[in-house]
KENU-696057 format. One record per residue (C-alpha): residue in three letters; chain; x, y, z. Coordinates in Angstrom, 3 decimals. Each point is the difference from the previous one (the first is absolute). Example, Ala and Ser with C-alpha at 12.3 -4.5 7.8 and 13.67 -1.06 7.14 Angstrom:
ala/A/12.300/-4.500/7.800
ser/A/1.370/3.440/-0.660
END
This chain:
met/A/-68.826/276.082/-7.685
ser/A/1.129/2.734/-2.719
leu/A/-1.862/0.815/-3.077
ala/A/2.651/-1.249/-2.493
phe/A/-0.193/-3.454/1.652
arg/A/-3.308/-0.663/0.223
thr/A/-0.284/0.971/-3.683
arg/A/3.037/-2.705/-0.814
ser/A/-1.951/-2.494/2.068
phe/A/-3.506/0.589/-1.937
val/A/1.933/0.133/-3.365
ala/A/1.618/-3.608/1.192
leu/A/-3.585/-1.123/1.335
ala/A/-1.577/0.653/-3.143
ala/A/2.585/-1.536/-2.142
val/A/-0.024/-3.008/1.830
cys/A/-3.857/-0.499/-0.356
ala/A/0.035/0.605/-3.674
leu/A/2.601/-2.814/-0.652
val/A/-2.475/-2.321/2.341
ala/A/-3.175/1.042/-2.122
gly/A/1.847/-0.214/-3.207
ala/A/1.136/-3.444/1.052
trp/A/-3.551/-0.583/1.058
ala/A/-1.458/0.768/-2.889
gln/A/2.508/-1.920/-2.272
gly/A/-0.358/-2.685/1.815
glu/A/-3.612/0.157/-0.945
ala/A/-0.053/1.089/-3.089
met/A/-3.123/-0.694/-2.546
gly/A/0.757/-3.606/-1.617
phe/A/-3.424/-0.984/-0.385
phe/A/-3.078/1.304/-1.695
val/A/-3.185/-0.204/-1.726
thr/A/-0.400/1.538/-3.516
ser/A/-2.298/3.258/0.429
thr/A/-1.037/-0.643/-3.371
gly/A/-0.271/-2.389/-2.480
gly/A/1.938/-0.085/-3.809
gly/A/-3.250/0.782/-1.164
arg/A/-0.307/-3.053/-2.417
gly/A/-1.343/-2.625/2.357
ala/A/2.592/-3.168/0.597
asp/A/2.224/1.587/-3.272
leu/A/2.867/1.388/1.628
gly/A/2.399/-0.339/-2.342
gly/A/1.579/-3.321/1.376
leu/A/1.985/0.183/3.170
ala/A/1.672/2.570/-1.239
gly/A/-2.822/2.204/-0.347
ala/A/-1.081/-0.881/3.283
asp/A/3.278/0.938/1.448
arg/A/0.156/3.174/-1.899
his/A/-3.391/1.169/1.866
cys/A/1.223/-0.927/3.437
gln/A/3.555/1.871/-1.019
ser/A/-2.056/3.413/-1.284
leu/A/-2.270/-0.381/2.902
ala/A/2.739/-0.125/2.520
ala/A/2.106/2.021/-1.817
ala/A/-2.777/3.257/0.516
val/A/-0.208/-0.312/3.540
gly/A/3.838/0.037/0.777
ala/A/0.540/-3.550/0.079
gly/A/1.396/-0.528/-3.535
lys/A/3.595/-0.728/0.884
arg/A/-0.902/-3.315/1.200
thr/A/-0.774/-3.004/-2.598
trp/A/-3.556/-0.842/-0.244
his/A/-1.662/-2.857/-1.436
ala/A/-3.455/-1.401/-0.311
tyr/A/-1.477/-3.094/2.183
leu/A/-0.862/-1.979/-3.006
ser/A/0.432/-3.468/-1.077
thr/A/0.192/-1.181/-3.980
ser/A/-0.683/-3.244/-1.091
pro/A/2.381/-2.199/-2.309
thr/A/0.333/-0.019/-3.757
pro/A/1.647/-1.717/-2.521
gly/A/3.640/0.574/0.882
val/A/-0.783/2.671/2.856
pro/A/-0.322/-1.181/3.711
ala/A/-2.293/1.189/2.148
val/A/0.495/3.170/2.294
asn/A/-0.942/-0.403/3.569
ala/A/-1.314/3.514/1.576
arg/A/2.180/-1.299/3.568
glu/A/3.136/-0.095/-1.510
arg/A/0.147/3.479/-1.653
ile/A/-0.560/2.405/2.901
gly/A/2.722/-0.257/1.695
arg/A/0.837/-1.100/3.512
gly/A/-1.721/2.492/2.072
pro/A/-0.599/1.222/2.308
trp/A/-2.867/2.347/-1.127
tyr/A/-1.772/2.648/1.335
asn/A/-2.882/1.980/-1.214
ala/A/-0.154/3.457/-0.332
lys/A/-0.389/0.791/3.475
gly/A/2.822/-1.725/1.137
val/A/-2.018/-3.234/1.357
leu/A/1.340/-3.083/-0.697
ile/A/-1.705/-2.172/-2.661
ala/A/2.108/-3.284/0.394
arg/A/3.904/-0.717/1.240
asp/A/0.896/-1.835/-3.263
val/A/-1.614/-2.542/-2.811
glu/A/-1.018/-2.856/2.742
gln/A/-1.999/2.412/1.891
leu/A/-1.557/1.615/-2.541
his/A/-1.542/-3.338/-1.318
gly/A/-0.760/-0.946/3.905
ala/A/-1.032/2.106/2.869
asn/A/0.626/3.457/-1.738
asn/A/-1.431/3.066/1.066
leu/A/-1.993/0.993/-3.137
thr/A/-3.699/0.801/0.839
lys/A/-2.247/3.337/-1.139
gln/A/1.742/2.221/2.390
thr/A/3.506/-0.861/-1.345
ala/A/0.009/-0.586/-3.625
leu/A/-0.013/3.625/-0.872
thr/A/0.949/1.801/-3.346
glu/A/3.389/1.640/-0.756
lys/A/-2.073/3.378/1.156
gly/A/-0.634/-1.797/3.441
asp/A/-3.947/-0.195/-0.823
ala/A/-2.040/-2.714/0.733
val/A/-1.349/-1.988/-2.899
asn/A/-4.135/-0.571/0.035
gly/A/-0.764/-3.555/0.838
arg/A/-3.033/-2.060/0.530
gly/A/-2.710/1.603/1.244
asp/A/1.363/3.590/-1.611
thr/A/-1.282/1.393/-2.951
pro/A/1.429/-0.952/-2.407
asn/A/1.806/-3.229/1.229
met/A/3.558/0.055/-1.698
his/A/1.174/-2.830/2.595
asp/A/1.021/-2.366/-2.666
ile/A/3.677/0.041/-0.986
leu/A/1.714/-1.361/-3.014
thr/A/2.420/-2.522/1.261
gly/A/-0.339/-3.287/-2.842
ser/A/1.831/-2.117/3.246
gln/A/-0.829/-2.987/2.086
pro/A/-0.483/0.924/3.534
asp/A/3.753/-0.849/0.708
gly/A/0.958/2.838/-2.787
arg/A/1.162/-2.438/-2.596
ala/A/-1.938/-0.444/-3.516
phe/A/-2.293/-2.502/-0.976
ser/A/0.866/-2.708/-2.210
gly/A/-0.179/0.598/-3.824
gly/A/-2.622/-2.811/-0.047
asp/A/-2.498/2.172/2.089
lys/A/-2.484/2.365/-1.313
asp/A/1.968/3.186/-0.961
met/A/0.132/2.135/3.507
thr/A/2.049/2.984/-1.487
cys/A/-1.976/1.506/-2.769
ala/A/2.264/-1.332/-2.617
asn/A/2.882/0.919/2.280
trp/A/-1.394/3.768/0.359
thr/A/-0.312/0.623/-3.444
ser/A/-3.806/-0.433/-0.239
ser/A/-3.054/2.079/0.382
gly/A/-2.478/-2.088/-1.303
asp/A/-0.436/-3.446/0.715
gly/A/1.325/-2.276/2.467
ser/A/0.570/0.582/3.551
ala/A/2.368/0.878/2.610
met/A/0.245/-1.398/3.642
leu/A/-0.484/2.657/2.406
gly/A/0.536/0.178/3.758
his/A/-1.999/2.166/2.398
his/A/2.256/2.874/1.659
asp/A/-2.715/0.953/2.783
arg/A/-0.171/-4.285/0.938
ser/A/-3.732/0.164/-0.533
gly/A/-2.359/-2.198/-1.857
thr/A/-3.541/-1.157/-0.362
thr/A/1.040/-2.816/2.252
pro/A/2.377/-0.394/3.069
asp/A/2.081/-3.053/-1.510
glu/A/4.035/0.656/-0.593
thr/A/-0.507/0.295/-4.018
ala/A/-2.430/2.658/0.109
arg/A/2.203/2.018/2.614
ser/A/3.246/-0.601/-2.091
trp/A/1.851/3.401/-0.868
asn/A/1.944/-1.624/-3.134
ser/A/-2.138/-3.197/-1.156
ser/A/-3.868/0.732/0.891
his/A/-2.005/-0.826/-3.827
pro/A/0.441/0.636/-3.603
ser/A/-1.096/3.030/-1.611
arg/A/-3.437/-0.181/-2.253
gly/A/2.402/1.492/-2.994
cys/A/2.776/1.825/-1.059
asp/A/-1.478/3.237/-0.656
gln/A/-0.269/3.041/2.428
glu/A/-4.016/-0.974/0.263
gly/A/0.774/-3.610/0.457
leu/A/2.181/0.596/2.704
arg/A/-2.101/3.027/1.588
ser/A/-3.264/-2.466/0.111
thr/A/1.667/-2.136/2.839
gly/A/0.926/2.851/2.183
gly/A/3.685/0.977/-1.521
asn/A/1.400/2.782/-2.060
gly/A/3.299/-1.472/-1.868
leu/A/1.963/0.974/3.438
met/A/3.151/-1.827/0.901
tyr/A/2.801/-0.321/2.754
cys/A/3.234/1.261/-0.383
phe/A/2.859/-0.815/2.132
ala/A/3.641/1.358/0.259
val/A/2.461/-2.511/-1.439
asn/A/2.949/2.034/1.577
END
């Protein structure tokens, strides 16, 4: 076999491998992450628009800014403005984490038997987030949502810190990214609807085991 033939064969094989690798990477591109940092003002995220900008900025910093990112947050209805359901603003899926691990195929699986655990609920940088048993514990994730990903009704206690504009009084519904709580029941282990915060300021969020972090999903 000539050297030229072997060279051409190697180049062709390398090209095929590159295409396969590219298709693999594209098929498992990051579509989900837990924010590595909060907004810095507790649960005052600047509303949904501000929360989405935070997700977009963090994604862009790791090279994923070409996708459109939304925060997994619900809002309560206000006069003349209907509620917003977190499940309806995150696209259709599937969603993979920063290491290419599938979190959920679609919205139904996300709110059912998903693959969201402390080991898979990674930041945009691919880092694990402190959970229960770590110091400090940061497993409380802002969601403002019921287990099915929908908003609480207007008659319920505010669960969104004034629709993500308050860093004072109030509370927000939180989920546990590590699926761990002080009791073994489903609520304590819920990823998106475990318990309300003690307040909307940064210290209030930290006091129950959080740091103002959010889930971000690529909608396209």
